[in-house]
C-alpha positions in Angstrom: -68.4 22.0 63.8 -69.1 22.1 60.2 -72.7 20.8 59.0 -72.4 18.7 56.0 -75.3 17.5 53.9 -75.3 13.9 53.0 -74.9 12.8 49.4 -73.5 10.2 47.3 -70.0 9.7 46.2 -67.3 7.2 45.2 -65.6 6.0 48.2 -62.1 4.3 47.7 -59.6 5.0 45.2 -59.0 4.1 41.3 -56.5 1.6 40.2 -54.0 4.6 38.8 -53.7 6.2 42.1 -50.3 6.2 43.5 -49.9 4.6 46.9 -53.2 2.9 47.0 -53.7 -0.4 48.5 -56.1 -3.3 47.6 -58.3 -2.2 50.2 -59.4 0.7 48.4 -61.8 -0.9 46.2 -64.0 1.9 44.7 -67.8 2.1 45.3 -70.6 4.4 45.3 -71.9 5.2 48.8 -74.8 7.4 49.9 -74.7 9.3 53.0 -78.5 9.5 53.8 -78.5 12.6 56.4 -76.9 15.6 57.4 -74.1 15.5 59.8 -71.9 17.9 61.8 -68.3 17.2 62.1 -65.3 18.8 64.3 -63.2 21.4 62.2 -60.5 20.3 64.4 -59.2 17.4 66.3 -59.9 17.0 70.1 -57.2 18.7 71.8 -55.3 17.7 75.3 -56.9 20.8 76.7 -60.3 19.4 75.8 -59.8 15.9 76.8 -58.3 16.7 80.1 -61.6 19.0 81.1 -63.3 15.6 80.4 -60.7 13.8 82.9 -61.2 16.6 85.6 -64.8 16.1 85.5 -64.9 12.3 85.8 -62.1 11.6 88.5 -62.9 8.1 88.8 -62.6 7.5 85.2 -59.6 9.7 85.1 -57.7 7.6 87.8 -58.4 4.6 85.6 -57.2 6.2 82.4 -54.1 7.5 83.9 -53.0 3.8 85.4 -53.7 2.5 82.0 -51.7 4.8 80.5 -48.9 4.5 82.8 -48.8 0.6 82.4 -48.7 1.3 78.5 -46.3 4.2 78.1 -44.6 4.7 81.4 -44.8 7.3 84.3 -44.3 10.2 83.0 -46.1 8.5 79.8 -43.6 8.4 76.6 -46.4 9.8 74.5 -46.4 13.3 76.3 -43.4 14.2 74.0 -45.4 13.5 70.9 -48.2 15.8 71.8 -46.7 18.5 74.0 -49.0 21.6 74.0 -52.5 22.0 75.4 -54.0 22.6 71.9 -52.0 19.6 70.4 -54.4 16.6 69.7 -55.1 14.1 72.0 -53.2 10.9 71.5 -53.1 7.4 73.4 -57.0 7.1 73.7 -58.7 3.8 72.8 -61.8 3.8 70.6 -63.8 3.4 74.0 -62.0 6.6 75.4 -63.2 8.5 72.6 -66.8 7.1 73.0 -66.7 8.0 76.8 -65.8 11.5 75.9 -68.6 11.7 73.3 -71.1 10.7 76.1 -69.6 13.2 78.5 -69.7 16.1 75.8 -73.4 15.2 75.1 -74.1 15.6 78.7 -72.5 18.9 78.8 -74.4 20.0 76.0 -77.7 19.2 77.5 -78.7 16.2 75.2 -80.9 13.8 77.2 -79.7 10.2 77.4 -82.2 9.1 74.7 -80.1 10.9 72.2 -76.5 9.6 73.5 -75.1 7.2 71.1 -73.1 5.2 73.0 -74.3 3.1 76.1 -72.5 3.4 79.3 -69.0 1.7 79.2 -68.3 -0.3 82.5 -65.9 -2.8 81.3 -64.0 -2.3 78.1 -62.6 -5.7 78.2 -66.2 -7.2 77.7 -67.3 -4.7 75.0 -70.4 -2.7 74.3 -73.7 -3.1 72.6 -74.8 -0.3 70.5 -78.2 0.9 70.5 -80.3 0.1 67.3 -80.5 3.0 65.0 -77.7 4.9 66.8 -77.1 7.0 63.8 -80.4 8.5 64.2 -79.5 9.7 67.5 -78.2 13.4 67.8 -75.7 13.2 70.4 -71.8 13.5 69.8 -70.0 10.7 68.5 -67.2 9.4 66.0 -68.0 10.1 62.6 -68.5 6.8 60.3 -66.0 5.9 57.9 -67.9 7.1 55.0 -68.5 10.5 56.7 -64.9 11.0 57.6 -64.0 10.3 53.7 -66.7 12.4 52.3 -65.9 15.2 54.5 -61.9 14.8 53.8 -62.5 14.9 50.1 -65.0 18.0 50.3 -66.5 16.7 46.9 -62.9 16.2 45.0 -61.9 12.9 43.5 -58.3 13.4 43.5 -55.8 11.8 45.8 -56.2 14.7 48.2 -58.5 17.5 48.5 -56.1 20.0 46.8 -55.2 17.7 43.9 -52.7 15.1 43.0 -49.6 16.8 43.4 -47.8 15.4 46.5 -45.2 18.6 46.4 -48.5 20.6 48.0 -49.1 18.2 50.8 -46.8 19.9 53.5 -49.2 23.0 53.3 -52.0 20.8 54.7 -50.7 18.0 56.6 -48.2 17.1 59.3 -46.6 13.7 58.0 -43.2 12.4 58.2 -42.0 14.8 55.1 -42.2 17.8 57.3 -42.0 16.4 60.9 -38.9 14.3 61.3 -41.4 12.0 62.9 -40.9 13.9 66.0 -44.5 15.1 67.1 -47.6 16.3 66.5 -48.7 19.9 66.3 -51.0 22.4 67.5 -54.4 21.7 65.7 -55.3 24.3 63.1 -51.8 25.6 61.9 -51.8 24.6 58.3 -54.4 25.0 55.7 -57.8 23.5 55.8 -59.7 21.9 53.2 -62.7 23.5 51.0 -65.0 22.6 54.1 -62.8 24.3 56.7 -61.7 21.0 58.3 -58.1 21.1 59.8 -55.6 18.4 60.0 -57.9 15.9 58.3 -54.6 14.8 56.8 -51.9 13.8 59.1 -50.9 15.1 62.6 -52.8 12.1 64.2 -54.7 9.4 63.0 -58.4 9.6 63.9 -60.6 6.8 65.1 -63.9 6.4 63.0 -67.1 4.7 64.3 -67.1 1.8 62.1 -66.1 -1.9 62.4 -63.6 -2.7 59.7 -65.0 -4.6 56.7 -64.1 -5.2 53.2 -65.5 -2.8 50.7 -68.1 -4.3 48.4 -67.2 -5.0 44.7 -70.5 -4.0 43.0 -71.8 -1.3 41.0 -74.8 -1.0 43.5 -74.8 1.8 46.1 -74.0 1.3 49.5 -76.1 3.1 52.1 -74.0 4.3 55.2 -76.7 3.3 57.8 -76.1 1.2 61.3 -74.2 -1.9 61.3 -76.0 -4.9 61.5 -73.8 -6.0 64.2 -74.1 -3.9 67.0 -71.4 -5.6 69.3 -68.2 -3.7 69.6 -65.9 -6.3 70.8 -61.8 -6.4 71.3 -61.5 -9.1 68.6 -63.2 -6.8 65.9 -61.1 -4.3 64.3 -62.2 -0.9 64.0 -61.4 1.7 61.6 -59.0 5.1 61.8 -58.1 7.4 59.1 -55.8 10.3 57.9 -52.3 9.2 58.8 -50.0 11.0 61.3 -46.7 13.1 61.9 -45.0 9.4 61.8 -46.4 8.1 58.6 -45.5 8.4 55.0 -47.2 10.7 52.2 -49.5 7.8 50.8 -51.2 7.3 54.3 -52.8 10.7 54.2 -54.8 10.1 51.1 -58.3 10.7 51.3 -59.1 6.9 50.5 -56.5 5.4 52.7 -57.9 3.1 55.5 -54.6 2.1 57.5 -54.1 -1.6 58.7 -56.8 -4.2 59.7 -55.6 -4.7 63.2 -56.6 -1.4 65.0 -58.9 -2.7 67.7 -60.8 -0.7 70.2 -59.1 -1.2 73.4 -55.5 -0.3 71.8 -54.0 3.0 72.6 -51.2 4.3 70.1 -49.0 7.6 70.9 -50.1 9.0 67.2 -54.0 8.3 67.4 -56.4 10.9 68.2 -60.1 11.6 67.0 -62.6 14.2 66.4 -66.2 14.3 67.0 -69.2 14.3 64.7 -73.2 14.1 65.6 -75.9 13.6 63.2 -78.1 16.8 62.5 -81.3 16.9 64.4 -83.6 17.5 61.4 -81.9 14.8 59.5 -82.8 12.3 62.5 -86.2 13.5 62.6 -86.5 12.6 58.9 -85.2 9.3 59.1 -86.9 8.2 62.3 
């Protein structure tokens, strides 16, 4: 993981950026903490260790994926190798993995970010001050974009020339929409993060909300709505091997219909966590 000191940046895109959408209203955001984010997406091998450790959940997950994708599952042809990114995971699956990872790391339950997910159909209630906890979690949408940009303001962290995209991202221009690739095969951004662009979409923590159209600074803090329900869309970022070039831009937000109980054959995730020193300062 790479530790990133929080800061202030312009989230969204300028009106002149090719490929932008109306949902990318530029606005200033401040991230008031240091956080760590994984350099690579969670792989099949990593997620399978989780499934092996929690056999009861693994049985439910396999039954659900068989019902959704067939048996053997169709998504397997899109993510073939042990070190390919894990796909066909819901937002809740990613949250369960993060809690398991927190347990493996020896973090006390008081620092786990997500409650126990007993019935995803009923949703969950997040704990207050969840961004102050130091267990593993998904990155917030602001944390994700800040990390993807690596302090740049261009369409991509490498600039505005789409001709260079194939050096950094697996997208439909260099995959023929056939499959995702092993993580970390292309060039990273300036902060050492691989596959922030393309390969697979990545779930982020946040509820999908309209960006503010204001000159004031937005603080990236806990959502006042702590309920996560299947009628409330979440966010995912980065584009994928099956999508067009413009979806890999740092500002691109995807659609408004990504609900936490959904699984797709080109959606995965990477983990993050609040820096322990930052959590202590903000407590």
